N, C-alpha and C positions, 0 to 999 in steps of 0.2 A: 504494500500500500504506500501511498505517497508520504504519510506520516511515518510509517515504519522505515522507509528509505532514508528520510531526513535523520531519524533517530539513529539508524545504523551508521550513516555517514558521520554524525557527531561523535558517536561511541568510538569509531575507528580513529578519528582525529585525536580524541582524548586519550586513547590507550596508546597509540603509537607516536603521537606528536604530529603536528602539521606536516613537517618536512618528510618524515618516513611514510606517512599516510599518502602523500602525493606520489610516492614511488610504487605503491601497491597496485596490483592489477586485480580488479574485482569483476566477478561474473555472477549474473543471476539466472541460473539454469531453469528456474520456474517459468521464465519468459518462453522457454521452448516446451516444457513438459506440462505446464499448468501446476495447480497445487494438488499434490498427490496425498494430502493429509498425513496419515500415519506412515506412509511410504516415502514421503518427501526427503527426510533426512538421509535414508539409505541411498536413494538415487543420487542426491547431491554428493554424498561421500564417494560413490562410484565415479561421478564426474571429477572429483578432486583427485582420486587415485589415477585416473586416466590422464589428467593434466600433468601430474608428476611424471608418469611413465612416458608420455608421448611428447611432452614439451609444447602442448597446445592449450591455450585458455579458451574455454567455450565462449561464444558471444552472448551478450544480453540483447536478444532480437527485439525488434520494434521499439527501440529506445530513440525517440526523435527529439523530444523536448524535456529533458530532465529539469527538475526543480533547481533553481540557482544555488540553493544550499547543498545540493548534491553535485559537488565539483570534483570528485575523484575520477580515476580512470575506470569506467564501468564496462569496458570491452564492447562498445556499442556496435551492434549489427554485424560484426565480422570477427571470426576467431583470430587469435594472435599466437604466433609461434614465440615461445619465450621459455627459457630454462626455469622450471618450477622446482624449488627445494622444499618449500613448506606451504601447506593450505590450511585455511581456517574456515570452517563451515559452521554458521550460526543457524539454529533452528528455534523459532519461536512458536510455541504451540498454544492451543486454546487453554484458557484457565491459568496461564502463567507457567506452563510447563516448558522450559527453555533449556537448550543445551548448546554447547560449542565443542566441536571436534577439531583437533589439530592433527595433521598428518605430515610426515617428512619423508624425503626419499630414503630408501634403504641403502645402507653402505655396508655391504658385508660380503 
């Protein structure tokens, strides 16, 4: 949602600081899958694992006019090739059931 996007943008800036937040590459896979309710987090985590493995950030499709407060790199409309070492996946559920999963590349 619009308010959720603004809140997430502010949280990313608060957590990582303005400079590091601007370097992050963000993707909203729900733009392609729709909201899968209980399955959303699992599908998003699979997208994160594939981004790490393949070095491709999935696009946020149909992103034409983001809110001015959403001023980070949202991978608008086209996938991006980029080395991915760490992913962070936020899930905000009904009734305040929230989770964040962090994945890193395997070095072994």
